[in-house]
N, C-alpha and C positions, 0 to 999 in steps of 0.2 A: 146567318150566324150572327148572334147578338154581338153589337159593339162592345159591352161590357167584357167580353173576354179578351179585348184588347187593351182595357184599361189597367192601370198599374194596380187599383185595388183587387184586381183578378188574382193577382199572384199572392196576395194577403191571405187569400183563401185555401192556398196550397199548405200542406202538413210542412211542420218545421224540417223534416228529415228531407223531403223531397226539395225544399228550398235551398238545403244546405248542398244537395247534389248540383242543383243549377248553379250556384256562385262557386261551385269548385272549378268550373271553367274559366272563371274570371282571376284575374291578378288582384293583390291587393289594393293596387292603385286604382283598378276599374272598379271595384266595390265601393272604395270611397267616394269616386266619382258618381256612382249610379245612386247612393245615398243622397249626395249634395244635389244631385238633378231632379231627383223624386222625392220630397218630403214625405210622401205616403209610405214610402217604402225604408224610410231612414230608420225607424225603430226596429224592423226586422233586421236590417243589413248590421245593425249594430249588437246584435245577439251574439252570445257565446258559441251557439250552435254553428252560424256562420264562420265566425274567427277562428274557432279551433280546428277547422277544414283549412283555412289560410296559412295557420301556423304550422300544420302537418304537411303542407305541401312544400314549405321551405327545405324541409327534409335536414334541418340543423341538429335536431335532439329527437331521441326516439319519442313514439307517441305516449308511451306510459309516463316518460318524464314530464310531458306538458301539464299534466293534472298537477302535480307537486310543484311545478313553476309557477302555474295559475294562482297557487294560495299566494303568493307574494306580490300580486298585482291586482289592479281594480276590475281588469277584465282581459279576455283573450285578446280583443283588439289591442290594448296597450301593450300586451306581451309582443303581438304580430309587429307593432311599431319597433319595438326594441329589435327583433330578430331581423328585421329588413335592414335596420342601421348598420347592425354588425355583420351581416352576412359576407360582403365583400372582404372581410379581415380573414376569414376562416381561410387556413391553408398554412404553406410553408414560406416562411421569409429567411433571407441571407442577408449577410454582408461580406465583403473580402476578406475581412481582417477578424481575428487572426487566422493565417493561411491553414491552421487545421481544420477549420470550420466554425462558422458561426450560424448554427441553425436555429430559429425560433418559430415553433410550431403554435400557431393559434387555433384553440379549440374552445368549445364551450365548457363552463364550470357549473356553477348552480346561479340561475338567473345572471350570468356574466359570461364574459369570454376571457380567457387567461392567455397571455403570450409566454410561452414556456421555452427556455434555452434548453437544447440538448447538449449536455457537457462532453467533451471529447473524453471516450473511456475505453476500457478492455470490454470485449463481448460478454463476458460472465457477468452474472449478477442482475440485479434490477436496473433499469434505466436511470441515469442521473440527470437530473434537470434543475432549474432555479427560475422563479417567477420573473419576469420582465415588466409585464404591465398588465393590468387587469381593468375592465370594463364593466360595471355593475348597471344592472337595470333597476331604476325607482318604482314607486307604486304607480305611477302613470305611464311608465314605459320609456322615460328619458334616460339617457346615459350619464354615468358618472365614471371619470377615467381618473386612474391611480397609476403612477409609475412606482415600481419597486426597487429597492436599492439596500445598501448596506452602509451604515458610517458608525465609527466609533465602536464597533462590536455589536450592533444593535440592528436588526430589520426593521426598515423604515418604508411608510408610503408617502408619496407626493401628489397630491391632488391635482387636477387640471380639466380642461375642456376635449372633448371628441369634437374636434372644430368642423371638420367634413371629412366625408367618406364617398368619394366617386364610386359609382356602381362597379366599374372595372378598374378599380386602384391597382397599382403595381408598385408604388412606391410610398412607403410609410414613414413619416418624419414626425421627430420629436422637435418642437419649436418653443420659444418664450412668445407668450401672447403680443399680438401687435401693438397694444397699448403701451407696452414698455419700450417700445422703439419708434424712432422717427421715419424708419423705412422699413419695409417687409423684411421679415428676419431672414429670408432665405438670401437676401442681398448683402446682407452684412458680410464682412469678412470671416473667414474660416476662424480666426483667433478671437474675434468680438463675438463670434455665436457661441463658441466654447465657453468663455468666461462668463457670457450672459445667463447660459444654463446653469453654469456652477451656481452662479450668485443666487439665482432664483431657487433652485432646489435646497441649498443651505438655508434660505429663509422659510422655505414652507414644509419641511420635512417633519412628519410624525411618527414616532415609534409604534411599530404595530403591536397592537396588545396580543399577549401571548395566546388567548381564547381565539384571537381571529389568525393564527398564525401556523395552524396544524393542519386543517382539511381544505383543499381547494376544489376537489371533485367528489361526487358521490359515488363511493365504491359500493354501498349497499344501502338499503332504505333505511337503515339505522343512523346513516349520515346526515340526513334531510335536517333533523332538529337542530343540530349543530351549525350545519351551513345556512340556515334561516337566521340564526342568532348572529352568525359571522357576518352576514351580508347587512343586517341592520346596524352592526356596530359599526361598519365601515361607513355606511350612508349617514351616519349621525357625525363622523369625522370629515367628512365630504364638504370641500369651499371651492366652488367652481371659480374664485377670484384667485387661485393659487398662483397663476402665472404661466403655467405650462399648457400647452395644446398638443395634441396628436391629430396629423392631416393626413389622409390618404388620397392621393391624386394617380391619374392615369398619365404616364409620360411615354413618348417614343422612345424607346430604350434600343441601342445598338446592341448586338450579341455576338459571343464568340461560340459558335455551335451552340449549347443550350444555355451558355451562362450570360448573363446580363453584364454589360459595362457599366460600372458604377461611379459615382462621384464619391470618392474617398475622403472628402472632407466634409461631407454632410452627414448628420447625426440621422441616418435613414437606413431603412431595411428594404429589401427588393424581394417581390414575391415571384417564385418559381410557378412555372407553368405546368400542371398536373394533366397528362394526356387523357382524353375522354377514354370511357369504358370500351370503345371499338377498338383501341389500340389493345391488343391482348397483353402486352408485357410492359406496357408504359406504368408508371407510378413509382412509388419508393420502395425500395429493396434494403437490406442489411446483411451483413456479414462480415467473414473474416477471411484472410489468406491459409490455404491449407485444406488438405481432404484427409478424412473427413473434418468438417467444420472444427477448427480450433484443436485438432488432435496433434498436429504436429507442433503448434506453439501455443500450450494452455495459457489462457490470459491474454490471446491474441487480440489486436486492436480491433475494435468496431469501425466498419466503414459503413457510411449511409450513402447509397448510391441512387440517383435520379435517373431513371430511364425513360427517355424521351426519343421522338421519332422526327427526323427533319423532314420537312413537308414536301420538297421537291423529288425527295428520293426516298426509297424504302430501307434508309439507315436509321439502325437503333443505337443511340448514344447513351452509354453509361457514364453520368457525370458525378464526379465525387464531392458531396458537400459536407463531409465530415469525416474523420479519421481520427481514432483513439491512440495515436504514437505521441511519445512524449515530445518528440520533435518531427516537424513535417517531412514526409517522404514525396507527397504529391500535393502541389499547391492547390487552393480552394479553387473548385471549378474545373479540374481537370478532367478531361474525358478518359476515363480508366479505359474505355474499350470502344470501338465502333463496329458493328456489324451489319451485313448486308440481308436483311429479312426476306429475299428474294434469292439468295444464293446459300443453298446448303451446302455445310461443309463434308468433306471427305475424312475428316479426322475420326479416329475410334475413341471412344471414352475409355480411358486407359486405367480405370478403377473398378474393383469388384466388391461386393459385400460377402465377405467369406468367400465360397466357392462360387457364388452365383453371380452373373454379370448384372449390372444395374440397369434399369429399363430407361432408354433414351426416347423421349416424345419426339423431339426434333432438334437439328443442330444448324448453326449458321456461321460462315466464314468471315473473318474480319480482322482486325488488329487490336493489339493492346498497347498501352504506352509502356514506354521502355526508359533508359536512361536519356536524359536531354535536358535543356534547360526551361525549367516551368512548363505552363501548360499551353503558352505560345508557341514554344519552338521544342516540342518534344521529339523522341526518337519512337519510332513504333515497330513493332514485331508481330509477326503474323500469329494468328490465335484462332480459336473457335468457341462459340457459345453454345453450352450445351443444355437443352430444357430437359430435365429430368421428368420421370413420370410422379414422382411424389411432389413434384411443384417446385424443387431447388433449381437455380439458375447456377451453371458453373462455366467461368471463361478459362480457358486454359491457354497459357501462352507456349507457343509450338517450341521455341529453342531452348528456353529458360526452365520450362515446364513448372512454372509458377502456377498456383491456382486460386482463384477467388470465387468463394463458395457463397451464393446469396439466397434469401428467402424475403418474400414479399412481408412487410411490416404494416402493421395497425398501429400508427404513433399513438392515439388517442387511448387506446387499450393499454400501450406500455406505460404512458405516461401516469393513467389512473392508478396503476399498481408500482410506479417507480418510487424513487428515492431522492426527496429534495434535498440540495445542498446550498450554502451561503451563496449570496449574490454578491456582485462588485458594487462598488458606488454607483450611483444612480445614472449619471449620464452614460457612463462606461457600460453600464449594465444594458443601456438600451442598444447601442452600437458601438463596438470596440474599434477606435478609428488608427490607432497606432498599429503599423505593420509589423508583425511578429511571426515568428516560425514555431513558438513553443506553446503549451498548454496554459494560457494565463488565467484559466479558471480552476486549475488544480489545487490551488493553494488557498480557496476560499471556501 
């Protein structure tokens, strides 16, 4: 066999489509290394056909949207650079305060990612949300960070740096840039950190132009033109010397069941772990008390419940991360129920649909939270979790006969069709550090 078949130039003779299939088995980092190590291949490895495959493999946005995103950057390689940098941020982030729930969902916007706070609310109507921060992709795939907030009746943005994001980051912190302090920001006293952030945001805030303050996500193809203009307008306003920075790090966190223990003096958000798809019921669920849902109490409080599994046992834990009451009933991070996935319930589902019984796929026995002191010292009441054939989950408290009805949620879809409300002042809009049991977002 000819030695030429083993030389790098032999790969150049392959059709572009075949070459793209081969590089599909490589990571973005491996493709870059191969190009640096073999100059003959570098031009081919820099082609859009190779990098569109890498962008699609990341799975952050639909393939059909990649083409529209490509129109705003110089190459798919630049786009992939941006997607790799922001990938660890995608997901659900929380803070302990306020106790009703502080949920920030980070999702793709348009050539951007947007941190969206879910507002405690009733279950009826569109989801209410407000922007917390935004990270835009510029022409070469670099990041431009903006904090969102509201001052003197105006929506404002505050430019800064995406300082560093570790691949498995679980703590996201808002800081003042190191150049402004004699010691690392995280080592300052909590009062000094708060004062410094307030000073910096007062100096760098810009009123968000009305044209850039309407659409954040593409709801249809007709939105792309507006979003292109919005992005260019914000990039023209960007100044990386603003003084703010966003840092994502991986830290060893103690947990109470599925809830991380937090440093409540730091302006930080904490990432929640979403179960892998092999865990059938793991993930985010939403619903209300009552059966049928919302029938007993129209306008009932929306509950967001994160179901996770304890690793050492087959325990399913339903953790409350948001409730829509005006005053907290269950502190943030409370386990609303804990059931044994290996132990079937002997209870009978007590409800019917007209004269017909409701089909139950399976059921599990366990306990639900009852009266007690917070999430650390709750009382527990026996109960059952029913999985219905229509996909709903229903937890029934055995003695009180309370019913929590849940359905699986797609937050990205809900936010795209949701209703935006006003933000808090910029620093509090990122992380609300004051302990409170009421809805601090309802008046804004």
